[in-house]
N, C-alpha and C positions, 0 to 999 in steps of 0.2 A: 411640122410634119403631118400630113393628112392621116396616114395609116402607119404609125410607128410599128417597127417589128416586135414580135413577141419576145424575142431573145434580147438579152441585155448587151451583148457584144458579138462582134463577128471578127474572125481573123481569116483571111484568104491569102495563099501564097502568091498567086499569079492572076493577072487578067486572063479572062477566058478568050484567048485567041491564039493563032498559030504560033508556035508548034505545040503549045500546051493542050489545046482541044484535041489534037491528034493523039497525044500521049494518053489523055483521059479515055478517049474512044478505044485505044488498044487495051487499056486496063480493064475497062468496062465490058467490052463486047469480044475481045480476042484473047482472053486468058493470059494476059501479060501481067501476071500477079506481082512479078519483081518491081514493077513500077510502084506499087504501094509502099514497098520499103523505101524506095528512093524518095517518094513524096513524104513519107513519115519522117525521114531524116531531115529534110528541108524544113518541115513544120517544126519539128523538135528545136532546131537551131533558132528559127524565128521566135519561138516561145520560150526561150531559155531564161529570160528576165520577166516573164509574165506570171502573175499569180495563177497557179494551176488549180483546176477543179479537183474534186474528189472522185470523180467517175466520168468515163467516157461511154457515150451511148451512140452507137451508129444509127443512122436512119435505116429502118428495116425495109426489105423487099417483101412483097406478098409472096406467100409460100409457093405459088404457082411459078412466079418469075424466078424465085430463088432455084426451084427445081429445074427450070429450063436452062438458066445460066450456069448453075451449079456453084455459085459463090455470090457474096454480096460484096461489092467493091468497097463500100463504106466500112464493112466489117474488117476487111483486109487491111485498110488504112488504119482503123482503130487498133487492130491487133498489133501493128508495128509501132504506132504511137504509144501504146500502152508499155511496150518494152523500152522504148527510148526515154520515156518521161516517168516511168515507174508509177503509173496510175491504173488502177483496174479498169477493165472494159467489160460491159454487160450487154448482151444482146437478147435478154429476155425480159426487160423492163418495158421498152417502147415496142409495140407490136403493131403489124399492119393488119388491120381488121377488115379492110375492104379492098378488093382488087381495083386497080385504076389503070387508065391508059398511061403509057409512059409520058411524063411531063414534056420531055424534049420533042415529042411528036405532035404537040399541040400548039396552037397559036397562044400568045400571051393571054388574050381575052378569055380563054377557056380554062387556063391552069388552076385558078383559084377554086372554080366549081369542081373540077376533076378531083382534087386532093381533099376536099372537104369531108370531114368525118372518116378519114382514112386510117387514123391511128387510135390506139387505146393504150392503157397502161396496166400492167399487172400490179396487183396490189401487194407491193413489197416495200420494205424500208428503203427509200431512195434518198441519197444524200441531198444536201440543200445546195450544192454547187456542182453543176455538171457541164460538160461540153458535148454537144451534138456533133457528130462527124458525118460529113457528106462529101460527094465529089465536087459538085459545082453549085454555086448559089447564082441563080437566074432571077426569078421573080421574087423568091423568098417565101413563097406560099407553102411549100413543103415544110420549111423549117418553122414557119409560123404556126401551122397546124400541129406539128409535133411539140413544140414549145408550149403550146397552150395546154395540151392535155397533161403534159409534165408539170406545169405550173399549178394546174388544178389538183394534182397529186401531191402538192407540197414543196416542190423544188422552187427555191427562191432566186438562184442565180444561174441563168441559162446562156451559155455561149455557143456560137456556132463556128465550127472550124472547117473550112473547105480547101480543096486544092486550088480552085479557081473561082472567079465570079465574073459575071459579065459586067461590063461598064456601060452605063447608060450615058448618052450624050444629049443633054437637054438644050 
């Protein structure tokens, strides 16, 4: 593998295609927050025999985007996963320190540069095994940048849990 991912494992519920892409868009842009509960139930079922992390950390939005949207879809998913799996969730450890263009609005070639140095970590006691929570895994750049700063903060095992992932055909 030329560029192995920074996270140790990833779990995605679905391929990112119709109708899942439309449901994620409804959750993300149209306030259909009930979908986060549905997806969390599906994820919990998928993970029932999986070794669980000590903490869930949602991929954060920049505070401007959070103010505009009113919620972070990854936090909503993490909140329900926390209840389903009895794992605490923290949204104050991984922080968005730089405003970036939405990754979905950019061509693949520009996404890595866009997300570079976008995250920081609050100096708190972080468990050694965490799961990052996000809606979609596309290029993996967002998760890689987040995982890298968490690893530098002492996290040993980093998983990425997403609703969907794009399937690349080579």
